[in-house]
TIVO-2410 file (N, C-alpha, C; in nm, 3 decimals):
# residues 134
REC num residu      c1      c2      c3 atome chaine
REC   1      M  -1.038  -3.061  -3.260     N      A
REC   1      M  -1.063  -2.993  -3.121    CA      A
REC   1      M  -1.206  -2.989  -3.089     C      A
REC   2      R  -1.232  -2.996  -2.974     N      A
REC   2      R  -1.376  -2.995  -2.924    CA      A
REC   2      R  -1.431  -2.843  -2.940     C      A
REC   3      P  -1.563  -2.827  -2.983     N      A
REC   3      P  -1.611  -2.697  -2.994    CA      A
REC   3      P  -1.595  -2.599  -2.870     C      A
REC   4      S  -1.628  -2.675  -2.752     N      A
REC   4      S  -1.620  -2.594  -2.629    CA      A
REC   4      S  -1.474  -2.542  -2.605     C      A
REC   5      R  -1.374  -2.617  -2.645     N      A
REC   5      R  -1.239  -2.578  -2.628    CA      A
REC   5      R  -1.203  -2.462  -2.732     C      A
REC   6      E  -1.252  -2.477  -2.841     N      A
REC   6      E  -1.239  -2.379  -2.950    CA      A
REC   6      E  -1.307  -2.243  -2.898     C      A
REC   7      L  -1.434  -2.258  -2.833     N      A
REC   7      L  -1.502  -2.135  -2.790    CA      A
REC   7      L  -1.422  -2.075  -2.685     C      A
REC   8      A  -1.368  -2.152  -2.594     N      A
REC   8      A  -1.285  -2.095  -2.487    CA      A
REC   8      A  -1.159  -2.018  -2.538     C      A
REC   9      L  -1.095  -2.083  -2.628     N      A
REC   9      L  -0.980  -2.016  -2.688    CA      A
REC   9      L  -1.024  -1.888  -2.771     C      A
REC  10      F  -1.127  -1.891  -2.840     N      A
REC  10      F  -1.178  -1.778  -2.902    CA      A
REC  10      F  -1.208  -1.659  -2.809     C      A
REC  11      A  -1.266  -1.700  -2.699     N      A
REC  11      A  -1.294  -1.602  -2.586    CA      A
REC  11      A  -1.167  -1.538  -2.548     C      A
REC  12      V  -1.058  -1.613  -2.519     N      A
REC  12      V  -0.932  -1.568  -2.476    CA      A
REC  12      V  -0.877  -1.463  -2.581     C      A
REC  13      G  -0.896  -1.516  -2.705     N      A
REC  13      G  -0.846  -1.414  -2.818    CA      A
REC  13      G  -0.922  -1.285  -2.816     C      A
REC  14      G  -1.060  -1.292  -2.781     N      A
REC  14      G  -1.130  -1.168  -2.775    CA      A
REC  14      G  -1.083  -1.080  -2.656     C      A
REC  15      G  -1.050  -1.147  -2.546     N      A
REC  15      G  -0.997  -1.062  -2.431    CA      A
REC  15      G  -0.870  -0.999  -2.478     C      A
REC  16      I  -0.773  -1.075  -2.539     N      A
REC  16      I  -0.653  -1.012  -2.595    CA      A
REC  16      I  -0.685  -0.899  -2.676     C      A
REC  17      G  -0.780  -0.918  -2.770     N      A
REC  17      G  -0.811  -0.814  -2.866    CA      A
REC  17      G  -0.860  -0.684  -2.789     C      A
REC  18      F  -0.939  -0.714  -2.684     N      A
REC  18      F  -0.997  -0.595  -2.615    CA      A
REC  18      F  -0.878  -0.521  -2.537     C      A
REC  19      V  -0.784  -0.587  -2.475     N      A
REC  19      V  -0.679  -0.528  -2.416    CA      A
REC  19      V  -0.588  -0.447  -2.513     C      A
REC  20      V  -0.557  -0.504  -2.628     N      A
REC  20      V  -0.477  -0.439  -2.736    CA      A
REC  20      V  -0.550  -0.312  -2.777     C      A
REC  21      D  -0.683  -0.335  -2.810     N      A
REC  21      D  -0.766  -0.217  -2.847    CA      A
REC  21      D  -0.768  -0.100  -2.757     C      A
REC  22      A  -0.797  -0.135  -2.637     N      A
REC  22      A  -0.810  -0.025  -2.532    CA      A
REC  22      A  -0.682   0.031  -2.512     C      A
REC  23      A  -0.572  -0.039  -2.506     N      A
REC  23      A  -0.433   0.006  -2.476    CA      A
REC  23      A  -0.392   0.110  -2.574     C      A
REC  24      I  -0.409   0.060  -2.707     N      A
REC  24      I  -0.366   0.146  -2.818    CA      A
REC  24      I  -0.450   0.274  -2.829     C      A
REC  25      L  -0.583   0.255  -2.805     N      A
REC  25      L  -0.674   0.375  -2.820    CA      A
REC  25      L  -0.634   0.476  -2.707     C      A
REC  26      Q  -0.623   0.433  -2.576     N      A
REC  26      Q  -0.596   0.514  -2.466    CA      A
REC  26      Q  -0.455   0.585  -2.492     C      A
REC  27      A  -0.351   0.511  -2.545     N      A
REC  27      A  -0.219   0.561  -2.555    CA      A
REC  27      A  -0.226   0.669  -2.670     C      A
REC  28      L  -0.292   0.647  -2.781     N      A
REC  28      L  -0.300   0.744  -2.885    CA      A
REC  28      L  -0.379   0.881  -2.847     C      A
REC  29      V  -0.481   0.849  -2.770     N      A
REC  29      V  -0.559   0.980  -2.710    CA      A
REC  29      V  -0.479   1.041  -2.616     C      A
REC  30      S  -0.425   0.985  -2.515     N      A
REC  30      S  -0.354   1.042  -2.399    CA      A
REC  30      S  -0.233   1.091  -2.429     C      A
REC  31      L  -0.150   1.012  -2.502     N      A
REC  31      L   0.001   1.052  -2.526    CA      A
REC  31      L   0.020   1.129  -2.662     C      A
REC  32      C  -0.066   1.111  -2.758     N      A
REC  32      C  -0.041   1.170  -2.888    CA      A
REC  32      C  -0.160   1.274  -2.919     C      A
REC  33      S  -0.255   1.288  -2.820     N      A
REC  33      S  -0.367   1.387  -2.853    CA      A
REC  33      S  -0.436   1.352  -2.971     C      A
REC  34      A  -0.451   1.229  -3.002     N      A
REC  34      A  -0.519   1.180  -3.131    CA      A
REC  34      A  -0.657   1.192  -3.116     C      A
REC  35      N  -0.733   1.223  -3.230     N      A
REC  35      N  -0.882   1.219  -3.240    CA      A
REC  35      N  -0.922   1.079  -3.196     C      A
REC  36      P  -1.010   1.071  -3.090     N      A
REC  36      P  -1.051   0.935  -3.052    CA      A
REC  36      P  -1.131   0.848  -3.154     C      A
REC  37      Y  -1.196   0.915  -3.248     N      A
REC  37      Y  -1.258   0.844  -3.356    CA      A
REC  37      Y  -1.167   0.783  -3.455     C      A
REC  38      V  -1.068   0.867  -3.488     N      A
REC  38      V  -0.964   0.816  -3.584    CA      A
REC  38      V  -0.874   0.711  -3.512     C      A
REC  39      A  -0.839   0.744  -3.389     N      A
REC  39      A  -0.756   0.650  -3.317    CA      A
REC  39      A  -0.832   0.513  -3.300     C      A
REC  40      Q  -0.961   0.513  -3.288     N      A
REC  40      Q  -1.026   0.390  -3.275    CA      A
REC  40      Q  -1.011   0.301  -3.388     C      A
REC  41      V  -1.010   0.357  -3.511     N      A
REC  41      V  -0.999   0.280  -3.638    CA      A
REC  41      V  -0.854   0.215  -3.633     C      A
REC  42      F  -0.757   0.280  -3.607     N      A
REC  42      F  -0.624   0.229  -3.598    CA      A
REC  42      F  -0.605   0.108  -3.489     C      A
REC  43      A  -0.668   0.153  -3.370     N      A
REC  43      A  -0.664   0.057  -3.261    CA      A
REC  43      A  -0.747  -0.070  -3.303     C      A
REC  44      F  -0.860  -0.063  -3.378     N      A
REC  44      F  -0.935  -0.177  -3.414    CA      A
REC  44      F  -0.854  -0.262  -3.510     C      A
REC  45      L  -0.783  -0.209  -3.606     N      A
REC  45      L  -0.698  -0.272  -3.700    CA      A
REC  45      L  -0.592  -0.354  -3.631     C      A
REC  46      V  -0.523  -0.291  -3.531     N      A
REC  46      V  -0.415  -0.364  -3.466    CA      A
REC  46      V  -0.476  -0.486  -3.385     C      A
REC  47      A  -0.589  -0.452  -3.311     N      A
REC  47      A  -0.651  -0.553  -3.218    CA      A
REC  47      A  -0.704  -0.662  -3.303     C      A
REC  48      A  -0.766  -0.639  -3.407     N      A
REC  48      A  -0.815  -0.746  -3.507    CA      A
REC  48      A  -0.704  -0.825  -3.558     C      A
REC  49      T  -0.598  -0.760  -3.584     N      A
REC  49      T  -0.481  -0.838  -3.625    CA      A
REC  49      T  -0.425  -0.936  -3.515     C      A
REC  50      A  -0.423  -0.880  -3.396     N      A
REC  50      A  -0.379  -0.961  -3.285    CA      A
REC  50      A  -0.481  -1.075  -3.264     C      A
REC  51      T  -0.601  -1.055  -3.280     N      A
REC  51      T  -0.707  -1.174  -3.272    CA      A
REC  51      T  -0.683  -1.263  -3.373     C      A
REC  52      W  -0.659  -1.226  -3.491     N      A
REC  52      W  -0.637  -1.313  -3.617    CA      A
REC  52      W  -0.514  -1.403  -3.572     C      A
REC  53      W  -0.405  -1.342  -3.538     N      A
REC  53      W  -0.286  -1.421  -3.507    CA      A
REC  53      W  -0.307  -1.533  -3.394     C      A
REC  54      W  -0.365  -1.478  -3.284     N      A
REC  54      W  -0.407  -1.570  -3.183    CA      A
REC  54      W  -0.491  -1.689  -3.231     C      A
REC  55      N  -0.608  -1.652  -3.302     N      A
REC  55      N  -0.695  -1.756  -3.338    CA      A
REC  55      N  -0.644  -1.852  -3.449     C      A
REC  56      R  -0.560  -1.802  -3.543     N      A
REC  56      R  -0.504  -1.884  -3.637    CA      A
REC  56      R  -0.404  -1.980  -3.577     C      A
REC  57      S  -0.330  -1.946  -3.472     N      A
REC  57      S  -0.227  -2.026  -3.416    CA      A
REC  57      S  -0.274  -2.103  -3.298     C      A
REC  58      R  -0.387  -2.073  -3.243     N      A
REC  58      R  -0.437  -2.142  -3.120    CA      A
REC  58      R  -0.581  -2.198  -3.143     C      A
REC  59      T  -0.678  -2.102  -3.161     N      A
REC  59      T  -0.827  -2.158  -3.166    CA      A
REC  59      T  -0.845  -2.252  -3.281     C      A
REC  60      F  -0.798  -2.213  -3.397     N      A
REC  60      F  -0.815  -2.276  -3.525    CA      A
REC  60      F  -0.681  -2.354  -3.569     C      A
REC  61      A  -0.592  -2.386  -3.479     N      A
REC  61      A  -0.462  -2.445  -3.528    CA      A
REC  61      A  -0.482  -2.559  -3.598     C      A
REC  62      A  -0.586  -2.643  -3.574     N      A
REC  62      A  -0.607  -2.768  -3.637    CA      A
REC  62      A  -0.697  -2.754  -3.772     C      A
REC  63      R  -0.716  -2.636  -3.809     N      A
REC  63      R  -0.799  -2.609  -3.927    CA      A
REC  63      R  -0.712  -2.527  -4.024     C      A
REC  64      S  -0.763  -2.521  -4.142     N      A
REC  64      S  -0.685  -2.446  -4.256    CA      A
REC  64      S  -0.785  -2.358  -4.329     C      A
REC  65      S  -0.737  -2.244  -4.355     N      A
REC  65      S  -0.818  -2.147  -4.439    CA      A
REC  65      S  -0.806  -2.176  -4.587     C      A
REC  66      G  -0.687  -2.236  -4.625     N      A
REC  66      G  -0.663  -2.259  -4.765    CA      A
REC  66      G  -0.620  -2.135  -4.840     C      A
REC  67      R  -0.577  -2.029  -4.764     N      A
REC  67      R  -0.549  -1.904  -4.820    CA      A
REC  67      R  -0.403  -1.867  -4.785     C      A
REC  68      S  -0.347  -1.773  -4.868     N      A
REC  68      S  -0.208  -1.730  -4.821    CA      A
REC  68      S  -0.222  -1.638  -4.701     C      A
REC  69      L  -0.125  -1.614  -4.633     N      A
REC  69      L  -0.122  -1.531  -4.507    CA      A
REC  69      L  -0.189  -1.394  -4.528     C      A
REC  70      P  -0.155  -1.317  -4.634     N      A
REC  70      P  -0.228  -1.194  -4.672    CA      A
REC  70      P  -0.371  -1.216  -4.692     C      A
REC  71      G  -0.403  -1.310  -4.769     N      A
REC  71      G  -0.542  -1.342  -4.801    CA      A
REC  71      G  -0.627  -1.388  -4.684     C      A
REC  72      E  -0.560  -1.467  -4.593     N      A
REC  72      E  -0.626  -1.504  -4.469    CA      A
REC  72      E  -0.658  -1.381  -4.386     C      A
REC  73      W  -0.562  -1.291  -4.368     N      A
REC  73      W  -0.574  -1.173  -4.296    CA      A
REC  73      W  -0.683  -1.082  -4.345     C      A
REC  74      L  -0.696  -1.065  -4.471     N      A
REC  74      L  -0.788  -0.977  -4.536    CA      A
REC  74      L  -0.935  -1.039  -4.516     C      A
REC  75      H  -0.942  -1.172  -4.524     N      A
REC  75      H  -1.067  -1.229  -4.504    CA      A
REC  75      H  -1.121  -1.217  -4.363     C      A
REC  76      W  -1.015  -1.242  -4.267     N      A
REC  76      W  -1.036  -1.221  -4.121    CA      A
REC  76      W  -1.081  -1.077  -4.099     C      A
REC  77      M  -1.020  -0.984  -4.147     N      A
REC  77      M  -1.053  -0.844  -4.124    CA      A
REC  77      M  -1.200  -0.814  -4.183     C      A
REC  78      A  -1.226  -0.864  -4.288     N      A
REC  78      A  -1.368  -0.840  -4.353    CA      A
REC  78      A  -1.469  -0.903  -4.246     C      A
REC  79      L  -1.437  -1.030  -4.206     N      A
REC  79      L  -1.533  -1.094  -4.112    CA      A
REC  79      L  -1.548  -1.016  -3.982     C      A
REC  80      M  -1.430  -0.969  -3.926     N      A
REC  80      M  -1.444  -0.895  -3.803    CA      A
REC  80      M  -1.503  -0.762  -3.826     C      A
REC  81      G  -1.494  -0.703  -3.940     N      A
REC  81      G  -1.555  -0.575  -3.967    CA      A
REC  81      G  -1.713  -0.594  -3.968     C      A
REC  82      F  -1.751  -0.709  -4.035     N      A
REC  82      F  -1.899  -0.742  -4.024    CA      A
REC  82      F  -1.943  -0.746  -3.877     C      A
REC  83      G  -1.860  -0.814  -3.804     N      A
REC  83      G  -1.882  -0.846  -3.652    CA      A
REC  83      G  -1.899  -0.712  -3.581     C      A
REC  84      A  -1.823  -0.614  -3.616     N      A
REC  84      A  -1.827  -0.485  -3.555    CA      A
REC  84      A  -1.961  -0.417  -3.580     C      A
REC  85      V  -2.001  -0.432  -3.705     N      A
REC  85      V  -2.131  -0.376  -3.747    CA      A
REC  85      V  -2.243  -0.436  -3.666     C      A
REC  86      V  -2.236  -0.577  -3.648     N      A
REC  86      V  -2.342  -0.658  -3.575    CA      A
REC  86      V  -2.337  -0.611  -3.425     C      A
REC  87      N  -2.211  -0.585  -3.372     N      A
REC  87      N  -2.192  -0.540  -3.235    CA      A
REC  87      N  -2.272  -0.411  -3.224     C      A
REC  88      Y  -2.247  -0.310  -3.309     N      A
REC  88      Y  -2.310  -0.180  -3.291    CA      A
REC  88      Y  -2.458  -0.194  -3.314     C      A
REC  89      A  -2.503  -0.274  -3.400     N      A
REC  89      A  -2.648  -0.285  -3.422    CA      A
REC  89      A  -2.711  -0.350  -3.305     C      A
REC  90      A  -2.653  -0.445  -3.243     N      A
REC  90      A  -2.708  -0.498  -3.110    CA      A
REC  90      A  -2.695  -0.408  -2.996     C      A
REC  91      Y  -2.592  -0.323  -2.993     N      A
REC  91      Y  -2.590  -0.214  -2.887    CA      A
REC  91      Y  -2.697  -0.123  -2.912     C      A
REC  92      A  -2.711  -0.064  -3.025     N      A
REC  92      A  -2.807   0.041  -3.056    CA      A
REC  92      A  -2.945  -0.021  -3.032     C      A
REC  93      G  -2.969  -0.143  -3.076     N      A
REC  93      G  -3.108  -0.206  -3.065    CA      A
REC  93      G  -3.140  -0.227  -2.916     C      A
REC  94      S  -3.040  -0.264  -2.846     N      A
REC  94      S  -3.065  -0.289  -2.692    CA      A
REC  94      S  -3.109  -0.151  -2.630     C      A
REC  95      L  -3.047  -0.043  -2.675     N      A
REC  95      L  -3.091   0.085  -2.618    CA      A
REC  95      L  -3.217   0.125  -2.649     C      A
REC  96      L  -3.260   0.092  -2.777     N      A
REC  96      L  -3.391   0.128  -2.831    CA      A
REC  96      L  -3.498   0.034  -2.758     C      A
REC  97      L  -3.472  -0.093  -2.745     N      A
REC  97      L  -3.558  -0.190  -2.681    CA      A
REC  97      L  -3.572  -0.169  -2.539     C      A
REC  98      F  -3.470  -0.127  -2.473     N      A
REC  98      F  -3.462  -0.112  -2.327    CA      A
REC  98      F  -3.413   0.025  -2.286     C      A
REC  99      P  -3.514   0.124  -2.292     N      A
REC  99      P  -3.464   0.262  -2.271    CA      A
REC  99      P  -3.394   0.282  -2.128     C      A
REC 100      S  -3.438   0.200  -2.035     N      A
REC 100      S  -3.369   0.221  -1.905    CA      A
REC 100      S  -3.210   0.186  -1.903     C      A
REC 101      W  -3.173   0.115  -2.013     N      A
REC 101      W  -3.035   0.070  -2.024    CA      A
REC 101      W  -2.958   0.201  -2.060     C      A
REC 102      R  -3.011   0.305  -2.105     N      A
REC 102      R  -2.935   0.431  -2.143    CA      A
REC 102      R  -2.860   0.489  -2.013     C      A
REC 103      R  -2.912   0.458  -1.898     N      A
REC 103      R  -2.851   0.502  -1.769    CA      A
REC 103      R  -2.730   0.407  -1.750     C      A
REC 104      W  -2.734   0.279  -1.805     N      A
REC 104      W  -2.631   0.171  -1.770    CA      A
REC 104      W  -2.598   0.125  -1.920     C      A
REC 105      P  -2.535   0.199  -1.994     N      A
REC 105      P  -2.502   0.150  -2.136    CA      A
REC 105      P  -2.411   0.032  -2.146     C      A
REC 106      V  -2.340   0.007  -2.037     N      A
REC 106      V  -2.260  -0.107  -2.031    CA      A
REC 106      V  -2.336  -0.244  -2.053     C      A
REC 107      L  -2.463  -0.245  -2.014     N      A
REC 107      L  -2.550  -0.360  -2.033    CA      A
REC 107      L  -2.564  -0.374  -2.190     C      A
REC 108      A  -2.575  -0.258  -2.258     N      A
REC 108      A  -2.593  -0.271  -2.421    CA      A
REC 108      A  -2.456  -0.314  -2.476     C      A
REC 109      V  -2.352  -0.261  -2.422     N      A
REC 109      V  -2.218  -0.302  -2.460    CA      A
REC 109      V  -2.211  -0.450  -2.456     C      A
REC 110      A  -2.245  -0.501  -2.343     N      A
REC 110      A  -2.228  -0.651  -2.308    CA      A
REC 110      A  -2.316  -0.729  -2.403     C      A
REC 111      A  -2.436  -0.680  -2.437     N      A
REC 111      A  -2.525  -0.745  -2.527    CA      A
REC 111      A  -2.471  -0.744  -2.669     C      A
REC 112      G  -2.410  -0.624  -2.713     N      A
REC 112      G  -2.357  -0.614  -2.845    CA      A
REC 112      G  -2.224  -0.712  -2.857     C      A
REC 113      S  -2.147  -0.704  -2.757     N      A
REC 113      S  -2.029  -0.793  -2.757    CA      A
REC 113      S  -2.068  -0.936  -2.763     C      A
REC 114      A  -2.161  -0.985  -2.688     N      A
REC 114      A  -2.208  -1.134  -2.687    CA      A
REC 114      A  -2.259  -1.171  -2.822     C      A
REC 115      V  -2.342  -1.087  -2.890     N      A
REC 115      V  -2.391  -1.125  -3.020    CA      A
REC 115      V  -2.286  -1.122  -3.120     C      A
REC 116      A  -2.197  -1.013  -3.125     N      A
REC 116      A  -2.089  -1.016  -3.215    CA      A
REC 116      A  -1.989  -1.127  -3.201     C      A
REC 117      A  -1.963  -1.170  -3.072     N      A
REC 117      A  -1.864  -1.277  -3.052    CA      A
REC 117      A  -1.921  -1.407  -3.108     C      A
REC 118      A  -2.053  -1.430  -3.094     N      A
REC 118      A  -2.108  -1.547  -3.157    CA      A
REC 118      A  -2.105  -1.540  -3.304     C      A
REC 119      V  -2.131  -1.427  -3.366     N      A
REC 119      V  -2.133  -1.417  -3.509    CA      A
REC 119      V  -1.982  -1.422  -3.559     C      A
REC 120      N  -1.892  -1.370  -3.488     N      A
REC 120      N  -1.755  -1.374  -3.528    CA      A
REC 120      N  -1.700  -1.519  -3.528     C      A
REC 121      Y  -1.735  -1.588  -3.418     N      A
REC 121      Y  -1.680  -1.729  -3.409    CA      A
REC 121      Y  -1.750  -1.811  -3.512     C      A
REC 122      A  -1.880  -1.803  -3.539     N      A
REC 122      A  -1.946  -1.877  -3.634    CA      A
REC 122      A  -1.892  -1.851  -3.775     C      A
REC 123      S  -1.869  -1.718  -3.808     N      A
REC 123      S  -1.829  -1.691  -3.939    CA      A
REC 123      S  -1.673  -1.732  -3.962     C      A
REC 124      A  -1.597  -1.704  -3.858     N      A
REC 124      A  -1.459  -1.759  -3.874    CA      A
REC 124      A  -1.441  -1.905  -3.894     C      A
REC 125      R  -1.531  -1.977  -3.821     N      A
REC 125      R  -1.537  -2.128  -3.831    CA      A
REC 125      R  -1.578  -2.167  -3.968     C      A
REC 126      A  -1.693  -2.105  -4.011     N      A
REC 126      A  -1.764  -2.164  -4.132    CA      A
REC 126      A  -1.717  -2.101  -4.248     C      A
REC 127      M  -1.667  -1.975  -4.250     N      A
REC 127      M  -1.622  -1.922  -4.378    CA      A
REC 127      M  -1.470  -1.903  -4.399     C      A
REC 128      L  -1.399  -1.915  -4.289     N      A
REC 128      L  -1.248  -1.899  -4.305    CA      A
REC 128      L  -1.174  -2.026  -4.272     C      A
REC 129      Y  -1.198  -2.076  -4.151     N      A
REC 129      Y  -1.120  -2.195  -4.115    CA      A
REC 129      Y  -1.217  -2.313  -4.120     C      A
REC 130      K  -1.260  -2.350  -4.243     N      A
REC 130      K  -1.353  -2.453  -4.261    CA      A
REC 130      K  -1.297  -2.591  -4.278     C      A
REC 131      K  -1.168  -2.603  -4.311     N      A
REC 131      K  -1.116  -2.729  -4.334    CA      A
REC 131      K  -1.013  -2.780  -4.237     C      A
REC 132      P  -1.041  -2.907  -4.202     N      A
REC 132      P  -0.930  -2.951  -4.105    CA      A
REC 132      P  -0.796  -2.967  -4.179     C      A
REC 133      K  -0.693  -2.936  -4.102     N      A
REC 133      K  -0.554  -2.957  -4.161    CA      A
REC 133      K  -0.537  -3.107  -4.172     C      A
REC 134      G  -0.457  -3.140  -4.275     N      A
REC 134      G  -0.431  -3.285  -4.283    CA      A
REC 134      G  -0.354  -3.324  -4.402     C      A
***
């Protein structure tokens, strides 16, 4: 598959993950009065699982991880956890570098998301789905 098609499918998976994350988080907080910090951990796990399923069956369908399903999932979760740390670091760094963005933190969110998406795609392709199926 062409890298541009992979990137487009990866972006679709990211969109799916965002919707799943936001929906679960909002439902837990609004309907169950859950602590938003604890709820976000659960929502992230479900959303990252959804993106794993999408990406293994669509984005990287022509590639193999060479792992069992549980092993592949655990590796994916570790990679996405690292991506979450990168996301937050880019977010916080943007706010430090551009103090005016504190009034518009969505700019820092976008910067963090863009950096993390690039890191997540590169790490998934290079460290998990590195072998073509065949």
